[in-house]
N, C-alpha and C positions, 0 to 999 in steps of 0.2 A: 238646166239641171238644178235640182234643189235637194239638199241633204241636211238633215237636222243638225248634224255635228260639224257642218262647215258654215262659218259666218252666220251663225244663229238661224240657219234655214233660209238665208237670202238666196234668191235665184241668180244663177250665173250661166253664161254661154260663151265659150271660147270661139264659137263660130262667128260671133259679132266682131272679133278682132283678128280675123284671118289675114287681112292685108298686113297688119303690123306683125302678126305672128310669123308669117312667111318671110318677112323682111328682116326681123330683128331677133328671132328666138333661136337662131343657130349660134348658141353662145357657149357650148361646152368645149373645153380645151382639148387640144390634140392628145394631151397626156391621158385623158379619160379614155379616148378611143384606143390608144395604144395599150392601156391596161386591159380593156375589154378583150382585145385580140389575144393578149398574153393569157387571159383567163379562159379562153376557149370560145368566145362569142364571135362568130364569123368563120370564114374558111370556105374554100371552093367546094361547091356542090351541096353545102349545108342549107337547109330550109329553115328560115327564122320568121316568126310572127312577132311584130312589134305592136303591142296593145296601146291604146290611147296615143296613137302615133302623131296626131295633129297634122302638121305639114311635112311629116316624114323626115324629121331632122336626123334621127339616129340611122335609119336605113340609108339615107343619102350619104352619110359620113362613113358607113361601114360597107357600102356596096363594093368598094375597092378590094375587099377581101375575097370576092367571088361568090359569096353566099347569095341565095335567092331570098329576097325579103317580101313579106306581105305587110303593108302598113294598114292598120285598122283603127277605126275611131267611130264614135257615135255621132260626130258632127260631119255631115256631108260637105259643108262649106270648107272645113279644114282640109278634108281629103281632096277637094277640087283644087285648092291652092297647092297642096302637096304634089298632085299629078302635074300641075303646070310647071313646078320647079323641076321635077324629074324629066319632063320633056325638054325643058330649057337646057338642062345639063347633059342631056343625051344618055341617061342611065337606063339600061335595058333590063336590069335584074331586080326591079321593084314593081310589085303590083299592089292594088288597093282593094280594101273591102270595108263596106259600111256595116259595122256590127258592134255589139257591146262586148266587154271583157268577160261577162258572165255567160254569154251565149253566142259563141263565135260562128257556129254552123259548120265547122270543119269536122272531118272524120277523125275517129280515134287514131292516135299515134301518127299524126300528120307532120310534126315538126321536130327538128333536132334541138331547137332552142326557142324560148319565148322571152321577150324583153318588155319591160314597162318602165319608162323614164318619166319621172316627175308626175306620176298619175295614179299610182296604186292606191293612194289614200282616197281617191274618188270612187273606187270600186267597192262592191260588196265583197269583202276580203275572202270570206269562206266560199262563196259561190264562184268567185274568180279563180281561187286556188284549185277548186275541184275541176273547173273547166280546163285550166292550164295543165293539171295533172293528166286529164283525159286525152288532150291533144298532143302531149309530148310523147316522143318515142321512148322506149326503155332506156334509162340512163340519160335522158335529155335534161337540158339545163333551163332553169328559170332565172333570169337576171333582172333584179329590181334595183333601180338607180334613182337617187335623189340628190339634188344640189341645192344647198342652202346659202343664201347670202348671210353675212355675219355682222349684225348691227353692233354687237358688243366690241367689235374690233374696228369699226369704220364709222366716222362721223357722217359721211355722205349718205350711207345706208340708213342710219338712225334718223336723219333729217327727212329722208324720203318716206320712211315709214310713218313719221308723224304727220306728214302732209296727206298721205293716203287715208289715214285715220280721220283727218279733218273732213274729208269728203265721204268717207265710208266707215263710220264708227264700228260697224259689225265685222269688219274684215279681220280674219284670224291668221293671215299669212305673215305674221310679224314676230319679232323677238326670238329668232332662232338662236339656240345655245349650242354648246358642244354636243355632238352626237353621242348617244349612249345606246349601244346595241343590246337587244335581248331577243332570244329565239321566239318568233311569233306563233300564236296559237293556230293560225291558218295553215302553218306548215306541218303541224303535228300529224303523223301518220301518212304524210304525202311526200315530204321532201327532207333530205338530209343536207346539211350545210356543205357546200363546196368551197366557197371563198367569201370572206367578209373583209372588206377593205375600205378604209376611210382616210382621206387626206385633205390638206388645205391647198388652195390654189389662189393665185392672184390673177384676176381676169381684167383685161384692158378694154376700155370702152371709149369711143368718142362720146360727146354729150348727146349727139343725135341717136346713137345706138343705145345708150343707156336709157334715154327718155323713151325710145321705142320699146325697149324691153319692159320698162315699168308700165307703160300704157297698155301693154298686152297681158298684164297680169290679171289674176282673178278679181282683185280689189278695185281695179280701175275700169279698163275697157270692157271686161267681160261681165260687169255688173252695174256700173253707173249708167245713167242716161247719157245720150250723146252730148247734151248741153253741159252736164256736170263734168263729163270726161274732158270736154274742151276747156272748161274753167280750170280743171286740174292741170292740164297741159300748159296753159298759159302761165299759171302761177309757178309751176315747177321749172319752166324755162327761165323765169326771173331768178329763182333760187340758184340755179346751176351756173349763173353768170359769174359768181364769185370764185368758182373752181377752175383750175387750169387743166387743159387736156394734155395727154389722155388721162382719163379717170382710171385709177388702179384700185380695184375693189376686192375685198377678201371674201372668199367663198369656201365652203367645205363640201366635198363630194363623197357620197356614200355608195358603195357598190356591194350588193348582196347577191350571191349566186347559189342557187339550190339545185340539187340533183334529184331527179324523180326516183322515188322509192316504189317498189311493187306493193300493191295493196294486198 
């Protein structure tokens, strides 16, 4: 994938890091899933499409609600690893589809809810919003989620960002500040606000899991050559030696839920 507004147009592909993604990107806290359930995402008999699902992290964690999930992504490799995880865990209410967020191929009014975790900024927002509106049932919900690490609150994160920039100066996934919500243009005429919720969370990592999470990010494994990614890993392992485990890192989680309006 190559987008002009992401990393100065540098190409990236999360399918290149599916091994690490499947192993290390199930990082969202239980509190987030509990809030999603409270906000109406999940529930027995409900049909939910997860866009940009990668290795199906969200469907795997919300399958316990009894909802039927479809995990979709443009990367076939990501979906293959997601399917393997679902088989390994014996989860029967998740299926998979290779498609884009802008053109899912589903029929009108197919889903009670659509979710997009840590991925909506990669979509053509207007086209994706139109497609989401089309495939949602009347009154259906669109849930957009993002989780930022907070460098201004954490030395470990600031140091990590500096190292990523050493290897990938064009990387734009840095310097997250306090979230400020504004009603997005893509929602105009399509969705009304149901829930806007943002909160801080401290996530606990072993050094191995944190390194794996960083390696699987867009600025490292998804865009660097294998040789450069290996150099980064070796240098970051040396830097992490000075810190004690577990690493407790500050993040902020943003949940936006929109209700479908009739056009």
